[in-house]
C-alpha positions as CSV (number, residue, x, y, z in Angstrom):
1,X,11.9,-18.7,-32.4
2,X,14.6,-17.5,-29.6
3,X,15.8,-18.7,-26.2
4,X,17.3,-16.2,-24.0
5,X,18.9,-16.5,-20.3
6,X,17.3,-13.5,-17.7
7,X,20.0,-13.2,-14.9
8,X,19.1,-13.9,-11.2
9,X,17.5,-11.0,-9.4
10,X,19.1,-8.8,-6.8
11,X,18.4,-9.2,-3.5
12,X,17.7,-5.7,-3.5
13,X,14.1,-6.6,-5.3
14,X,13.5,-8.8,-2.3
15,X,9.7,-8.1,-1.5
16,X,10.6,-7.7,2.4
17,X,13.8,-5.4,1.1
18,X,11.5,-3.2,-1.1
19,X,7.9,-2.8,1.0
20,X,10.6,-2.5,4.4
21,X,12.7,0.2,2.4
22,X,9.8,1.8,2.0
23,X,7.8,1.9,5.0
24,X,10.8,2.2,7.4
25,X,12.0,5.1,5.4
26,X,8.0,6.7,6.3
27,X,8.4,6.1,9.7
28,X,11.9,8.0,10.1
29,X,10.9,10.6,7.9
30,X,7.6,11.8,10.2
31,X,10.0,11.7,12.9
32,X,11.5,14.6,11.8
33,X,7.9,16.2,12.2
34,X,9.1,18.8,9.3
35,X,5.3,20.0,8.8
36,X,2.8,21.4,11.1
37,X,0.6,19.1,9.0
38,X,1.4,16.4,10.4
39,X,-0.4,15.5,13.4
40,X,0.7,12.2,15.3
41,X,3.1,11.1,17.7
42,X,6.1,8.6,16.1
43,X,4.7,5.7,18.4
44,X,1.8,6.5,16.6
45,X,2.8,6.4,12.8
46,X,4.9,2.9,13.7
47,X,2.1,1.2,15.4
48,X,0.1,1.3,12.5
49,X,2.9,0.2,10.2
50,X,3.1,-2.2,12.3
51,X,-0.3,-3.8,11.6
52,X,0.6,-3.0,7.1
53,X,4.7,-4.2,7.4
54,X,4.6,-7.3,9.7
55,X,1.8,-9.2,7.7
56,X,3.4,-8.4,4.4
57,X,7.1,-9.7,6.1
58,X,5.2,-13.0,8.0
59,X,3.3,-14.3,4.6
60,X,6.7,-13.9,2.9
61,X,8.7,-15.8,5.0
62,X,6.3,-18.4,5.2
63,X,5.9,-18.1,1.2
64,X,9.6,-18.7,1.7
65,X,9.5,-21.6,4.2
66,X,7.4,-23.5,2.0
67,X,9.2,-22.7,-1.1
68,X,12.4,-24.2,-0.4
69,X,10.8,-27.0,1.5
70,X,9.1,-28.3,-1.3
71,X,12.2,-28.1,-3.8
72,X,13.6,-30.1,-1.1
73,X,11.3,-32.9,-1.6
74,X,10.8,-32.4,-5.3
75,X,14.4,-31.4,-7.2
76,X,12.8,-29.0,-9.8
77,X,14.1,-29.9,-13.4
78,X,16.2,-27.0,-15.5
79,X,14.0,-25.9,-18.5
80,X,14.7,-23.3,-20.9
81,X,11.6,-21.7,-22.9
82,X,11.5,-19.5,-25.7
83,X,10.5,-16.4,-26.9
84,X,9.5,-15.0,-30.6
85,X,10.8,-11.8,-30.1
86,X,9.4,-11.5,-34.2
87,X,6.0,-11.7,-33.2
88,X,5.8,-9.9,-29.8
89,X,7.7,-7.0,-32.1
90,X,4.5,-7.6,-34.5
91,X,2.4,-7.1,-31.5
92,X,4.2,-3.9,-29.5
93,X,3.9,-2.1,-32.5
94,X,0.7,-2.9,-34.6
95,X,-0.8,-1.7,-30.1
96,X,1.6,1.2,-30.3
97,X,-0.1,2.2,-33.5
98,X,-3.6,1.8,-32.0
99,X,-2.1,3.5,-29.4
100,X,-1.4,6.9,-31.2
101,X,-4.8,6.9,-32.5
102,X,-6.8,6.7,-29.7
103,X,-4.8,9.5,-27.9
104,X,-5.2,11.3,-31.4
105,X,-8.8,11.4,-30.8
106,X,-8.7,11.7,-26.9
107,X,-6.3,15.4,-27.4
108,X,-9.5,16.3,-30.0
109,X,-12.4,15.3,-27.6
110,X,-10.5,17.6,-24.9
111,X,-9.9,20.3,-27.0
112,X,-5.6,20.0,-26.5
113,X,-3.3,18.7,-23.9
114,X,-2.4,19.6,-19.8
115,X,0.8,21.5,-20.7
116,X,-1.0,23.9,-23.2
117,X,-3.4,25.2,-20.7
118,X,-0.8,25.5,-17.8
119,X,1.0,27.6,-20.6
120,X,-2.0,29.5,-21.1
121,X,-3.6,30.0,-17.9
122,X,-6.5,28.1,-18.9
123,X,-9.3,26.5,-16.4
124,X,-9.1,22.6,-17.4
125,X,-6.3,20.7,-15.3
126,X,-5.0,17.3,-16.5
127,X,-8.0,15.6,-14.9
128,X,-10.1,17.2,-17.5
129,X,-7.7,14.9,-20.4
130,X,-9.0,11.9,-22.4
131,X,-11.7,9.9,-22.3
132,X,-13.4,8.9,-19.0
133,X,-13.3,5.1,-18.0
134,X,-11.0,4.9,-21.3
135,X,-7.9,7.2,-20.6
136,X,-6.8,4.8,-17.3
137,X,-6.6,1.8,-19.9
138,X,-4.9,3.9,-22.9
139,X,-2.4,4.3,-20.4
140,X,-2.3,0.8,-18.9
141,X,-1.3,-0.3,-22.3
142,X,1.3,2.6,-23.3
143,X,3.4,1.4,-20.2
144,X,3.1,-2.3,-21.1
145,X,4.6,-1.4,-24.3
146,X,7.7,1.0,-23.1
147,X,8.8,-2.0,-20.0
148,X,8.4,-4.6,-23.0
149,X,10.8,-2.3,-25.1
150,X,13.2,-1.9,-21.7
151,X,13.4,-5.2,-21.5
152,X,14.5,-6.4,-25.6
153,X,16.6,-3.2,-25.1
154,X,18.9,-4.6,-21.6
155,X,18.9,-8.2,-23.9
156,X,19.3,-6.9,-27.6
157,X,21.4,-3.9,-26.4
158,X,19.8,-2.3,-29.6
159,X,19.4,1.2,-29.2
160,X,15.6,1.7,-30.4
161,X,14.1,0.0,-27.9
162,X,14.5,3.1,-26.2
163,X,12.3,5.2,-28.0
164,X,9.2,4.2,-26.7
165,X,10.7,4.3,-22.4
166,X,11.8,8.0,-23.4
167,X,8.4,9.2,-25.0
168,X,6.8,7.9,-22.2
169,X,8.8,10.0,-19.7
170,X,7.8,12.9,-22.0
171,X,4.3,12.3,-22.6
172,X,3.7,12.0,-18.5
173,X,5.4,15.9,-18.8
174,X,2.9,16.9,-21.9
175,X,-0.4,15.9,-19.7
176,X,1.4,16.6,-16.1
177,X,0.7,13.3,-14.9
178,X,2.8,12.5,-12.2
179,X,1.7,9.2,-11.5
180,X,2.6,7.9,-14.8
181,X,5.9,8.8,-14.7
182,X,6.5,7.3,-11.5
183,X,5.0,4.2,-12.1
184,X,7.2,4.2,-15.8
185,X,10.4,5.1,-13.5
186,X,10.1,2.0,-10.9
187,X,9.1,-0.6,-13.7
188,X,12.1,0.7,-16.4
189,X,14.4,0.2,-12.8
190,X,13.1,-3.0,-11.1
191,X,13.4,-4.1,-15.0
192,X,16.7,-3.4,-15.2
193,X,17.9,-4.0,-11.8
194,X,16.3,-7.9,-13.2
195,X,18.3,-8.5,-15.3
196,X,21.7,-7.0,-15.1
197,X,25.0,-7.9,-12.8
198,X,24.6,-4.6,-10.4
199,X,27.7,-3.5,-9.5
200,X,28.8,0.6,-7.6
201,X,28.5,2.2,-10.7
202,X,25.4,1.1,-11.3
203,X,24.0,2.5,-7.7
204,X,25.2,5.7,-7.9
205,X,23.3,5.9,-11.8
206,X,20.4,4.8,-9.4
207,X,20.7,7.0,-6.9
208,X,21.3,9.9,-9.4
209,X,18.3,9.2,-11.3
210,X,16.6,9.0,-7.8
211,X,17.5,12.4,-6.4
212,X,17.1,14.0,-11.0
213,X,13.0,12.3,-9.9
214,X,13.1,14.0,-6.9
215,X,14.1,17.3,-8.8
216,X,11.6,16.4,-11.7
217,X,8.4,15.9,-9.1
218,X,9.0,18.7,-7.6
219,X,9.2,21.5,-10.8
220,X,6.2,18.7,-12.1
221,X,4.4,20.2,-9.0
222,X,5.5,24.1,-8.9
223,X,3.9,24.0,-12.9
224,X,0.7,23.4,-11.2
225,X,0.5,25.1,-8.0
226,X,3.7,27.2,-8.0
227,X,6.6,27.4,-5.1
228,X,5.4,29.4,-2.9
229,X,2.1,28.5,-2.9
230,X,3.0,25.3,-2.3
231,X,4.9,25.9,0.7
232,X,1.8,28.1,2.7
233,X,-0.5,25.1,2.6
234,X,2.9,22.4,3.2
235,X,3.5,24.8,6.2
236,X,6.9,23.9,7.1
237,X,8.4,23.8,10.3
238,X,10.8,26.1,11.9
239,X,12.9,22.6,11.8
240,X,13.1,22.8,7.5
241,X,15.8,23.7,6.1
242,X,15.3,26.4,3.5
243,X,18.3,26.6,0.8
244,X,16.7,22.7,0.3
245,X,15.0,22.9,-2.9
246,X,11.7,23.2,-3.7
247,X,11.9,19.7,-4.8
248,X,12.6,17.6,-1.7
249,X,9.7,19.4,0.6
250,X,7.5,17.9,-2.0
251,X,9.2,14.5,-2.0
252,X,8.7,14.9,2.3
253,X,5.0,15.8,2.3
254,X,3.5,13.8,-0.5
255,X,5.7,10.7,1.2
256,X,4.4,11.6,5.3
257,X,0.5,13.0,4.3
258,X,-0.5,9.6,3.0
259,X,0.2,7.9,6.4
260,X,-0.9,11.0,8.0
261,X,-4.1,10.4,6.7
262,X,-4.3,7.0,7.3
263,X,-4.1,7.5,10.9
264,X,-6.1,10.3,10.7
265,X,-9.3,8.0,9.3
266,X,-8.3,5.0,11.6
267,X,-8.9,7.7,14.4
268,X,-12.9,9.1,12.7
269,X,-14.2,6.6,10.4
270,X,-16.2,3.4,11.5
271,X,-15.5,0.2,9.7
272,X,-18.3,-0.9,7.7
273,X,-16.8,-4.3,8.8
274,X,-18.1,-5.5,4.8
275,X,-16.8,-8.9,3.6
276,X,-17.3,-7.6,0.0
277,X,-14.8,-4.9,0.6
278,X,-16.2,-2.6,-1.7
279,X,-13.8,0.5,-0.4
280,X,-10.5,-2.1,-1.7
281,X,-12.2,-3.2,-4.9
282,X,-14.2,0.1,-5.8
283,X,-11.2,1.0,-7.9
284,X,-10.9,-2.7,-10.1
285,X,-14.0,-0.6,-12.2
286,X,-14.3,2.5,-14.3
287,X,-16.7,5.2,-12.2
288,X,-19.8,3.9,-14.2
289,X,-19.9,0.8,-13.6
290,X,-19.0,1.1,-9.8
291,X,-22.1,2.5,-9.1
292,X,-24.1,0.5,-10.3
293,X,-22.5,-2.6,-8.1
294,X,-21.7,-1.2,-6.0
295,X,-23.9,1.5,-5.2
296,X,-23.9,3.7,-1.4
297,X,-21.9,1.4,-0.1
298,X,-19.1,2.9,-1.4
299,X,-17.7,6.0,0.7
300,X,-14.5,7.5,0.4
301,X,-12.2,4.5,-1.4
302,X,-9.2,6.1,-2.3
303,X,-8.8,8.7,0.0
304,X,-10.8,8.1,3.4
305,X,-10.8,11.3,5.9
306,X,-7.9,14.4,5.1
307,X,-6.2,16.4,7.4
308,X,-6.1,18.8,4.5
309,X,-8.0,18.8,1.2
310,X,-4.3,19.6,-0.5
311,X,-3.1,16.2,-0.1
312,X,-5.9,13.7,-0.7
313,X,-4.5,9.9,-1.0
314,X,-4.2,7.7,2.1
315,X,-1.8,4.9,1.4
316,X,-3.4,2.1,-0.1
317,X,-4.9,0.2,3.0
318,X,-7.5,3.2,3.7
319,X,-10.2,1.0,1.5
320,X,-9.1,-2.2,3.3
321,X,-9.5,-0.2,6.5
322,X,-12.8,1.2,6.1
323,X,-14.2,-2.3,4.8
324,X,-12.9,-3.7,7.8
325,X,-10.5,-2.1,10.0
326,X,-7.7,-3.0,10.9
327,X,-8.7,-6.8,10.1
328,X,-8.6,-5.2,6.7
329,X,-5.7,-4.0,6.4
330,X,-3.4,-7.6,7.7
331,X,-5.4,-9.1,4.9
332,X,-4.6,-6.7,2.0
333,X,-0.6,-6.8,3.0
334,X,-1.2,-10.9,3.7
335,X,-2.6,-10.8,-0.2
336,X,0.2,-8.3,-1.4
337,X,3.2,-10.1,-0.1
338,X,1.3,-13.8,-1.6
339,X,1.2,-12.1,-5.3
340,X,4.5,-10.6,-4.9
341,X,6.6,-13.5,-3.2
342,X,4.4,-15.5,-6.1
343,X,6.2,-14.0,-8.8
344,X,9.3,-13.5,-7.4
345,X,10.2,-17.6,-7.0
346,X,9.3,-16.7,-11.4
347,X,11.9,-16.3,-13.6
348,X,10.5,-16.1,-17.5
349,X,10.5,-12.7,-19.3
350,X,7.3,-12.3,-18.6
351,X,7.0,-13.5,-15.1
352,X,9.9,-10.6,-14.4
353,X,7.7,-8.0,-16.2
354,X,5.0,-8.8,-14.0
355,X,7.0,-8.8,-10.8
356,X,8.0,-4.9,-12.4
357,X,4.1,-4.3,-12.5
358,X,3.6,-5.6,-8.9
359,X,7.1,-3.9,-7.7
360,X,6.5,-0.9,-8.2
361,X,2.8,-1.7,-7.0
362,X,4.4,-2.3,-3.6
363,X,6.8,1.3,-3.8
364,X,3.9,2.9,-4.2
365,X,1.5,0.8,-1.8
366,X,2.9,4.6,0.1
367,X,-0.3,5.7,-2.0
368,X,-2.4,4.2,-3.9
369,X,-3.8,1.2,-4.3
370,X,-2.2,0.0,-7.3
371,X,-2.7,-3.7,-7.2
372,X,-6.2,-2.9,-7.2
373,X,-6.6,0.3,-9.9
374,X,-7.6,-1.4,-13.2
375,X,-5.2,1.6,-15.2
376,X,-2.9,-0.5,-13.3
377,X,-3.1,-3.7,-12.9
378,X,-4.1,-4.3,-16.5
379,X,-0.5,-4.4,-17.6
380,X,-0.3,-7.5,-15.9
381,X,-3.3,-8.9,-19.1
382,X,-1.4,-6.9,-21.4
383,X,1.6,-8.8,-21.1
384,X,0.3,-11.7,-20.7
385,X,-1.2,-10.8,-24.3
386,X,2.1,-9.8,-25.7
387,X,4.0,-12.8,-24.6
388,X,1.1,-15.5,-25.7
389,X,1.9,-17.5,-28.4
390,X,0.5,-17.5,-31.6
391,X,-2.5,-19.6,-31.8
392,X,-2.9,-21.7,-35.3
393,X,-5.9,-23.6,-35.3
394,X,-5.4,-27.0,-36.5
395,X,-1.6,-26.8,-35.6
396,X,0.1,-28.4,-32.2
397,X,0.5,-24.6,-30.6
398,X,4.0,-23.6,-30.2
399,X,5.9,-23.3,-26.3
400,X,5.3,-20.7,-23.7
401,X,7.5,-17.8,-25.2
402,X,8.8,-17.0,-21.6
403,X,12.3,-16.6,-21.5
404,X,15.1,-18.3,-19.6
405,X,15.8,-21.2,-16.7
406,X,12.9,-21.1,-14.7
407,X,14.4,-23.3,-12.1
408,X,16.2,-21.5,-8.8
């Protein structure tokens, strides 16, 4: 059992800083109108974004005020908590082996992997890979193991811990799944920024990594549909510089079209006013169970109405809007902000890793509702299990195996 101290998070990771960087950047990029697909004025985009950004910031500020008032009234005692590194390593090793077995079965059942299908020009695509209703949970397990290994590397400095995180990135290319790559990289970065001091060199590395990600994102996109074909679909205006690499256009279109689709849905869909929020909560269930629970109540939960079928995401807020209109969007932002701020004030290692999951969900609200996506949010449960103390019947339970001084 080892006591480990984890550093204080940088303000760059504060929920308001992250959420503002994402959504205000969207408004700025959309205002450039570099594609003919972008139908709405900057003022319309700003208005729609206000229903998303203002509630999130409001609940975070209120939570912070309550937290600090409570600290003034009840001075917290500094405590140190422990991590059983040996138990953690055994669990990570065991479950990675289980992942290997399940993934091998998926490859056999699917008849190969997507990257080979692409090279051979097969009619199969990445959506045909894996066992339905199980594949997402398998990915969740893999990313959970990887993010734990990243944390162990930063705490111990042992390079062997980076093997699985690097494998995850390679695997995302082999199965041609950009979401897996994005989720993993974002969580790695959050963990890094949470446990390491930030200097100019660190900032430069993050920027270089982000630029590299843009190029990789574009390369994967070109592999799936081709660069020229993408330009025909993306419809860049005369304002778009032709000399920029295709990765930049890929990123620009994928960043701006979700809010474009959301506003289109807001103009064309009448909210159901359903307090059960079927479109919002539908992604918590596998498709088979989803149809049993909600039946025909679930419409286009993840996409809404689309400007073009080529770009089929409409932010995390399209489901809440279809369920309860603007009120639904506001409620979703309030809940997301509350969850993020709750874990912002918790500094145990397990909680830092959960915060990394919630932070990448926050960043990717631009595309999906990953807060309620079963393949992603189940990482919270995997992390809870990995750090759970060993239960020995008839003996006193071991201390909760988190780490660090939990006072703030």
